[in-house]
C-alpha positions as CSV (number, residue, x, y, z in Angstrom):
1,M,24.5,9.0,-4.0
2,N,22.2,11.0,-1.6
3,N,18.5,10.3,-0.9
4,E,17.4,13.1,-3.2
5,T,19.4,11.7,-6.2
6,T,18.1,8.2,-5.5
7,F,14.5,9.4,-5.3
8,L,14.9,11.4,-8.6
9,L,16.4,8.4,-10.5
10,E,13.6,6.1,-9.2
11,Q,10.9,8.4,-10.4
12,E,12.7,9.0,-13.7
13,D,13.1,5.2,-14.3
14,A,9.4,4.6,-13.6
15,L,8.2,7.4,-15.8
16,L,10.5,6.6,-18.8
17,G,9.7,2.9,-18.5
18,I,6.0,3.8,-18.8
19,L,6.6,6.1,-21.8
20,L,8.6,3.3,-23.6
21,T,5.8,0.8,-23.2
22,T,2.6,2.9,-23.9
23,P,3.0,3.9,-27.6
24,E,-0.8,3.7,-27.8
25,Q,-1.0,6.5,-25.3
26,P,0.5,9.6,-27.0
27,S,-1.8,11.7,-24.7
28,V,0.3,10.5,-21.8
29,R,3.4,12.0,-23.4
30,D,1.6,15.2,-24.0
31,E,0.5,15.4,-20.4
32,V,4.0,14.7,-19.1
33,S,5.4,17.4,-21.5
34,A,3.1,19.9,-19.9
35,I,4.6,19.2,-16.5
36,V,8.4,18.7,-16.9
37,V,11.2,20.6,-18.7
38,D,14.3,18.9,-20.0
39,D,16.4,20.3,-17.1
40,D,14.2,18.6,-14.5
41,F,15.8,15.2,-15.5
42,S,19.2,13.8,-14.5
43,P,21.8,13.8,-17.4
44,R,21.0,10.2,-18.2
45,G,17.2,10.7,-18.1
46,R,17.5,13.9,-20.1
47,V,19.0,12.1,-23.1
48,I,16.2,9.4,-23.0
49,W,13.5,12.0,-22.6
50,R,14.7,14.1,-25.5
51,A,14.9,11.0,-27.7
52,I,11.3,10.1,-26.9
53,K,10.1,13.7,-27.5
54,A,11.9,13.8,-30.8
55,H,9.5,11.3,-32.3
56,N,6.7,13.9,-32.1
57,G,4.0,11.6,-30.8
58,K,4.9,8.6,-33.0
59,P,5.1,5.2,-31.2
60,V,8.4,4.3,-29.6
61,D,9.9,1.4,-27.8
62,Y,13.4,0.8,-26.3
63,L,14.8,-0.4,-29.6
64,T,13.4,2.7,-31.4
65,V,15.0,5.0,-28.9
66,A,18.3,3.0,-28.9
67,D,18.6,3.3,-32.7
68,F,17.7,7.0,-32.6
69,L,20.4,7.7,-30.0
70,L,22.9,5.8,-32.1
71,G,22.1,8.2,-34.9
72,W,23.2,11.1,-32.7
73,G,26.4,9.2,-31.9
74,D,27.6,6.2,-29.8
75,E,28.3,8.5,-26.8
76,Y,24.6,9.4,-26.6
77,L,23.5,5.7,-26.2
78,E,26.2,5.3,-23.6
79,R,24.9,8.4,-21.7
80,A,21.4,6.8,-21.7
81,G,22.8,3.7,-20.0
82,G,23.0,1.5,-23.1
83,E,20.5,-0.7,-24.9
84,E,20.4,-3.2,-21.9
85,F,19.4,-0.4,-19.5
86,L,16.7,0.8,-21.9
87,S,15.4,-2.8,-22.2
88,K,15.2,-3.0,-18.4
89,L,13.2,0.3,-18.3
90,S,10.8,-1.2,-20.8
91,R,10.4,-4.4,-18.9
92,D,9.7,-2.6,-15.6
93,G,7.4,-0.1,-17.3
94,A,5.3,-2.9,-18.6
95,Q,4.4,-3.8,-15.0
96,S,3.3,-0.2,-14.2
97,W,0.0,1.6,-14.7
98,Y,0.3,4.5,-17.1
99,G,-2.0,6.5,-15.0
100,M,0.9,7.1,-12.6
101,A,2.9,8.9,-15.2
102,P,1.7,12.5,-14.3
103,Q,2.5,11.8,-10.6
104,Y,6.0,10.7,-11.5
105,A,6.4,13.8,-13.7
106,R,5.3,16.1,-10.9
107,A,7.8,14.5,-8.6
108,I,10.6,15.0,-11.2
109,S,9.5,18.6,-11.8
110,D,9.5,19.4,-8.1
111,C,13.0,17.9,-7.7
112,G,14.2,19.9,-10.7
113,K,12.8,23.2,-9.4
114,E,14.2,22.6,-6.0
115,R,17.6,21.8,-7.4
116,R,17.7,24.9,-9.6
117,N,16.4,27.2,-6.8
118,R,19.1,25.8,-4.5
119,E,21.9,26.3,-7.1
120,L,20.6,29.8,-7.7
121,A,20.6,30.6,-3.9
122,E,24.1,29.1,-3.6
123,R,25.4,31.3,-6.5
124,A,23.8,34.4,-5.0
125,A,25.2,33.6,-1.5
126,S,28.7,33.2,-3.0
127,L,28.4,36.6,-4.7
128,I,27.2,38.3,-1.5
129,L,30.1,36.8,0.5
130,S,32.5,38.1,-2.1
131,G,31.1,41.6,-1.8
132,N,29.1,41.6,-5.0
133,S,25.6,42.2,-3.6
134,G,24.6,44.1,-6.7
135,E,25.4,41.1,-8.9
136,A,23.5,38.9,-6.5
137,R,20.4,41.1,-6.8
138,D,20.7,41.1,-10.5
139,L,21.0,37.4,-10.6
140,L,17.9,36.9,-8.5
141,G,16.0,39.6,-10.2
142,D,16.7,38.2,-13.7
143,T,15.6,34.7,-12.8
144,S,12.9,35.4,-10.2
145,P,10.0,34.5,-12.6
146,N,11.4,30.9,-12.7
147,L,11.5,30.5,-8.9
148,D,7.9,29.4,-8.8
149,C,7.4,30.7,-5.3
150,H,3.9,32.1,-5.5
151,G,2.6,29.4,-3.1
152,T,-1.0,28.7,-2.2
153,S,-3.0,30.1,0.7
154,W,-5.1,27.7,2.8
155,A,-8.1,29.7,1.8
156,E,-7.4,28.9,-1.9
157,M,-6.7,25.3,-0.9
158,S,-10.1,25.0,0.8
159,K,-11.8,25.8,-2.5
160,V,-10.1,22.8,-4.2
161,I,-10.2,20.2,-1.4
162,G,-13.4,21.0,0.5
163,P,-14.5,19.4,3.8
164,I,-14.0,15.7,4.7
165,E,-17.2,13.8,4.0
166,W,-18.2,10.5,5.5
167,E,-20.3,7.5,4.5
168,W,-20.0,6.2,8.1
169,E,-18.4,8.6,10.5
170,P,-15.6,8.1,11.7
171,W,-15.0,4.8,10.0
172,L,-15.5,5.1,6.2
173,P,-14.7,8.5,4.5
174,K,-15.7,9.3,1.0
175,G,-13.1,9.6,-1.7
176,L,-10.3,8.0,0.4
177,L,-8.7,4.6,0.7
178,V,-9.6,2.5,3.8
179,E,-7.7,-0.7,4.6
180,L,-9.2,-3.7,6.5
181,V,-6.4,-5.9,7.9
182,G,-6.5,-9.1,9.8
183,E,-5.0,-12.6,10.0
184,S,-6.2,-15.2,7.5
185,G,-9.5,-16.7,8.5
186,T,-10.7,-13.9,10.7
187,G,-13.6,-13.0,8.3
188,K,-12.3,-10.0,6.4
189,S,-14.2,-10.9,3.2
190,I,-17.4,-11.7,5.2
191,L,-17.2,-8.3,6.9
192,A,-16.5,-6.5,3.6
193,L,-19.6,-8.2,2.1
194,H,-21.7,-7.0,5.0
195,I,-20.4,-3.4,4.4
196,A,-21.4,-3.9,0.7
197,G,-24.9,-4.8,1.9
198,C,-25.2,-1.3,3.4
199,F,-24.7,0.3,0.0
200,L,-26.7,-2.4,-1.8
201,R,-29.9,-2.3,0.2
202,G,-29.4,0.3,3.0
203,D,-28.5,-2.1,5.9
204,P,-27.5,-0.2,9.1
205,W,-23.8,0.2,9.8
206,P,-22.1,-2.2,12.2
207,D,-22.5,0.2,15.2
208,G,-26.2,0.4,14.6
209,T,-26.1,3.8,12.9
210,P,-28.7,4.0,10.1
211,F,-27.5,4.1,6.6
212,T,-28.4,7.5,5.2
213,G,-26.5,7.5,1.8
214,K,-27.7,6.5,-1.6
215,T,-27.8,2.8,-2.4
216,G,-26.5,1.5,-5.7
217,K,-23.9,-0.9,-7.0
218,V,-20.8,-2.3,-5.5
219,L,-17.6,-3.0,-7.5
220,W,-16.0,-6.2,-6.1
221,C,-12.5,-6.8,-7.3
222,E,-11.7,-10.4,-6.4
223,A,-8.0,-11.4,-6.4
224,E,-8.0,-14.6,-4.4
225,S,-10.1,-16.9,-6.5
226,A,-13.0,-16.8,-3.9
227,Q,-15.7,-16.0,-6.4
228,A,-17.8,-19.1,-5.7
229,I,-17.5,-18.7,-1.9
230,N,-18.6,-15.0,-1.9
231,L,-21.4,-15.7,-4.5
232,E,-22.8,-18.3,-2.2
233,R,-22.7,-16.0,0.8
234,A,-24.3,-13.2,-1.1
235,T,-27.1,-15.5,-2.3
236,E,-27.7,-16.9,1.2
237,W,-27.9,-13.3,2.6
238,G,-30.4,-12.2,-0.1
239,L,-28.2,-9.5,-1.5
240,P,-29.1,-8.1,-5.0
241,L,-26.6,-10.0,-7.1
242,E,-27.3,-7.9,-10.2
243,N,-25.8,-4.9,-8.3
244,I,-22.5,-6.6,-7.3
245,I,-20.2,-6.0,-10.2
246,A,-17.0,-7.8,-11.2
247,P,-14.9,-5.4,-13.4
248,L,-13.7,-7.9,-16.0
249,D,-15.7,-9.6,-18.8
250,D,-14.6,-13.0,-17.5
251,P,-16.0,-13.1,-13.9
252,L,-13.7,-16.0,-12.9
253,T,-10.5,-14.0,-13.7
254,D,-8.7,-12.7,-10.7
255,V,-8.1,-8.9,-10.8
256,R,-4.6,-7.5,-11.0
257,V,-4.0,-3.8,-10.6
258,D,-0.6,-4.1,-12.2
259,D,-2.4,-5.3,-15.4
260,K,-3.2,-2.2,-17.6
261,E,-6.4,-3.6,-19.0
262,H,-7.6,-4.7,-15.5
263,M,-6.8,-1.3,-14.1
264,A,-8.6,0.4,-16.9
265,A,-11.7,-1.7,-16.2
266,I,-11.6,-0.9,-12.5
267,T,-11.2,2.8,-13.4
268,R,-14.1,2.7,-15.9
269,W,-16.5,1.0,-13.4
270,A,-15.3,3.1,-10.4
271,R,-16.4,6.2,-12.4
272,D,-19.9,4.8,-13.0
273,P,-22.3,7.0,-11.0
274,E,-24.3,3.9,-9.9
275,V,-21.2,2.4,-8.2
276,K,-21.1,3.6,-4.6
277,L,-18.3,1.4,-3.1
278,V,-15.2,-0.4,-4.4
279,I,-13.9,-3.4,-2.6
280,L,-10.5,-5.0,-3.4
281,D,-9.9,-8.5,-1.9
282,S,-7.1,-8.6,-1.3
283,L,-3.8,-6.8,-1.8
284,S,-1.6,-10.0,-1.9
285,G,-3.4,-11.2,-5.0
286,L,-3.8,-7.8,-6.7
287,H,-0.2,-7.5,-7.8
288,G,2.7,-9.6,-8.8
289,G,5.4,-7.7,-6.9
290,D,7.1,-8.0,-3.6
291,E,5.0,-6.7,-0.7
292,N,8.1,-5.5,1.0
293,A,9.3,-3.4,-2.0
294,V,9.1,0.4,-1.9
295,K,7.4,0.1,-5.4
296,M,4.4,-1.2,-3.5
297,M,3.7,2.5,-2.9
298,E,2.8,2.7,-6.6
299,T,0.0,0.2,-6.3
300,V,-1.5,1.6,-3.2
301,K,-1.2,5.2,-4.5
302,A,-2.9,4.3,-7.7
303,L,-5.9,3.0,-5.8
304,A,-5.9,6.0,-3.4
305,S,-5.8,8.4,-6.4
306,L,-8.7,6.7,-8.1
307,A,-10.7,6.9,-4.8
308,R,-9.9,10.6,-4.6
309,D,-10.8,11.3,-8.3
310,T,-14.2,9.4,-8.1
311,G,-15.1,10.6,-4.6
312,K,-16.0,7.1,-3.5
313,P,-14.7,4.9,-0.6
314,F,-12.3,2.2,-1.6
315,M,-11.9,-0.7,0.8
316,L,-8.6,-2.6,0.4
317,L,-8.3,-6.0,2.3
318,H,-4.9,-7.1,3.4
319,H,-3.2,-9.6,5.7
320,L,-1.2,-9.3,8.9
321,R,2.2,-10.9,9.4
322,K,2.4,-14.0,11.6
323,R,2.2,-13.4,15.3
324,G,5.6,-12.9,16.9
325,I,7.1,-13.0,20.4
326,L,6.0,-9.5,21.2
327,D,2.4,-10.2,20.1
328,V,1.6,-12.6,22.8
329,G,-1.1,-11.6,25.2
330,G,-3.4,-8.5,25.1
331,K,-1.5,-6.1,23.0
332,G,-4.1,-5.7,20.2
333,I,-3.1,-5.0,16.6
334,S,-0.7,-2.3,15.7
335,L,0.4,-1.0,12.2
336,D,3.6,-2.9,12.7
337,R,1.7,-6.1,12.3
338,V,0.5,-5.2,8.7
339,R,2.4,-7.4,6.3
340,G,4.8,-6.0,3.8
341,S,6.2,-2.5,3.2
342,T,5.2,0.3,5.5
343,A,4.2,2.1,2.2
344,I,1.0,-0.1,2.3
345,V,-0.5,1.8,5.3
346,Q,1.1,5.2,4.6
347,T,-1.4,6.1,1.9
348,A,-4.5,4.9,3.6
349,R,-6.2,7.5,5.8
350,V,-8.1,5.0,7.9
351,V,-7.1,1.4,8.7
352,W,-9.5,-1.1,10.3
353,A,-8.2,-4.2,12.1
354,L,-10.1,-7.4,12.7
355,D,-8.6,-9.6,15.5
356,V,-9.3,-12.1,18.2
357,P,-8.4,-10.5,21.6
358,D,-9.6,-13.5,23.7
359,T,-8.6,-16.9,22.3
360,N,-11.0,-18.5,24.8
361,A,-13.8,-16.9,22.9
362,A,-12.3,-17.0,19.4
363,E,-15.7,-16.8,17.7
364,V,-16.0,-13.2,18.7
365,K,-13.7,-10.9,16.8
366,R,-13.0,-7.2,17.5
367,L,-13.3,-4.6,14.8
368,S,-11.2,-1.5,15.7
369,V,-9.6,1.5,14.0
370,I,-5.8,1.4,14.3
371,K,-5.1,4.4,12.1
372,N,-7.2,7.5,11.6
373,N,-5.8,10.8,10.2
374,L,-9.2,12.4,9.9
375,A,-11.1,12.1,13.2
376,R,-11.2,10.5,16.7
377,F,-10.8,6.8,17.1
378,P,-14.2,5.2,17.6
379,E,-14.9,2.5,20.2
380,P,-14.2,-1.1,19.0
381,I,-17.1,-3.3,17.9
382,G,-17.6,-7.0,18.6
383,V,-18.2,-9.1,15.5
384,T,-19.1,-12.7,14.8
385,C,-18.5,-13.7,11.2
386,D,-19.4,-16.9,9.5
387,D,-21.0,-17.9,6.2
388,D,-24.5,-17.4,7.6
389,G,-23.7,-13.7,8.1
390,V,-22.4,-11.1,10.4
391,E,-23.6,-10.2,13.9
392,F,-22.4,-7.3,16.0
393,V,-22.1,-7.6,19.7
394,P,-20.2,-5.8,22.5
395,A,-16.5,-5.7,21.8
396,P,-14.6,-8.5,23.6
397,Q,-12.1,-7.6,26.3
398,E,-8.5,-8.6,26.2
399,E,-8.1,-11.0,29.0
400,R,-5.0,-13.0,29.6
401,K,-6.0,-15.8,32.0
402,E,-3.1,-17.6,33.6
403,T,-3.0,-21.1,32.2
404,L,-0.3,-23.7,31.9
405,E,0.2,-22.7,28.3
406,T,0.6,-18.9,29.1
407,K,2.9,-19.9,32.0
408,A,4.9,-22.0,29.5
409,V,5.1,-19.1,27.1
410,D,6.4,-16.7,29.9
411,L,9.0,-19.3,31.0
412,L,10.2,-20.1,27.5
413,Y,10.6,-16.4,26.6
414,A,12.4,-15.8,29.9
415,L,14.8,-18.7,29.2
416,L,15.5,-18.0,25.6
417,S,15.9,-14.2,26.0
418,K,19.2,-15.0,27.6
419,G,20.3,-17.0,24.6
420,A,19.7,-20.3,22.7
421,M,19.3,-23.5,24.8
422,T,19.4,-27.2,24.0
423,V,16.3,-29.2,24.3
424,P,17.6,-31.3,27.3
425,D,18.3,-28.1,29.3
426,L,14.9,-26.7,28.4
427,K,13.2,-30.0,29.5
428,D,15.0,-29.8,32.8
429,N,13.7,-26.3,33.4
430,F,10.1,-27.1,32.4
431,E,10.1,-30.3,34.6
432,G,11.3,-28.2,37.5
433,A,8.4,-25.8,36.9
434,G,5.9,-28.6,36.8
435,I,5.1,-28.0,33.1
436,S,5.0,-31.0,30.6
437,W,7.2,-31.0,27.6
438,R,4.1,-31.2,25.4
439,T,2.8,-27.9,26.8
440,A,6.3,-26.4,26.3
441,T,6.3,-27.5,22.7
442,R,2.9,-25.8,22.1
443,A,4.4,-22.7,23.7
444,G,7.3,-22.9,21.3
445,H,5.0,-23.0,18.3
446,K,3.0,-20.1,19.7
447,I,5.9,-17.7,19.8
448,N,7.5,-19.1,16.6
449,V,10.8,-20.3,18.1
450,T,13.6,-21.3,15.8
451,M,14.7,-24.9,16.1
452,F,17.9,-26.3,14.6
453,K,20.2,-29.3,15.1
454,R,23.6,-28.3,16.5
455,K,26.7,-29.6,14.6
456,G,29.0,-31.8,16.6
457,D,26.8,-33.4,19.2
458,G,23.5,-33.3,17.1
459,L,21.5,-31.8,19.9
460,W,18.4,-29.8,19.0
461,V,18.6,-26.2,20.0
462,W,15.8,-23.6,20.4
463,S,16.2,-19.8,20.1
464,L,13.9,-16.8,19.8
465,P,13.1,-15.7,16.2
466,V,14.7,-12.7,14.7
467,M,12.5,-9.6,15.3
468,G,10.2,-8.8,12.4
469,E,10.5,-12.4,11.0
470,K,7.4,-13.5,9.3
């Protein structure tokens, strides 16, 4: 199975699963019907799609479709994958947001058009090679209205898209998804609350630039049960609490974007003209799926699409994976450190990182842009974050002072890069270098070495972790 076929089946399964679990949304089916044709689907998906359409807008579920296909004949239910497969589609669809259905339909339609155009070109080429150029011209001429090759000029595109607009240039664009990433405890929520203050009462931006936009409300989607903590901070800072909105009727319920009712509430509030900023804290709590799964693209794209449709900045907070052996010393933060699937950062146009470049002055963090598809990278900003508020200072420099611990890290990495070693051998090497075993142990924890007891002699062995290990 090639990549194109795999992609098509994934989009089909996602779309059909949604259609089997949203009987209260006949308009979704109507919207999908306006995008796809039967031939866009694979043979399996085509059978299911035709059975859904045959109900003429009436509610359906996987049992309804299975019974309907049996009415056509046993072979049709088999072509659809059987009742068990339809049940799986339904279970998966229940975890999806129905607002993604048009996007899946467009992807399926594009695949179908591309496949038909390719098949058409192959038939025409075969005719030409066999000396039947006239038949090839007739073939292309008869079907050219279906080639869908008009295209769009960039001049036409500019009328639809328009120029990029900024709330805070070049950090926070309007109508786009921005991600703020950092290790746990670095102060991401505190910094996000400070950014909220800019929209709530016109506080200046972190680099001192005056806030020139319109103040209003901020939609705060809490997903990590930190309502009480953030409420206390906002109260201490004197922020207008009446303008910080939780999207759900129960303010103590954590928000989930894979919950249809929650996503509908977020959508409703994001479209409110008084809401100027949407903050989602954080991605790990906003969904029930695996962060490493490709399906994570669905969650992030849904948020990016909503940002685009409302024209408002969406700030999504997310965590970094644990520091590894290649993250020791002044290397800063890269996109590779973002936890989970690469799909998480693909959709965001700007990614901020909050890190500690100098552990000897850990109270001063560095706010920097590590991805920007829209403009130049700005200079980093120094940040001190605590419950009393946020203060901005010159960005800290990455200094790697030579200490016994850094020396121990270098030695340990040099030894283990040649292969695993027993603890007695390691102790001999560290003793010879004048480094205590206690310092060596701290170095081992710093670079996340793997420790295990060897069979046979029972000696403890250390080795470097597998690359990419969390």
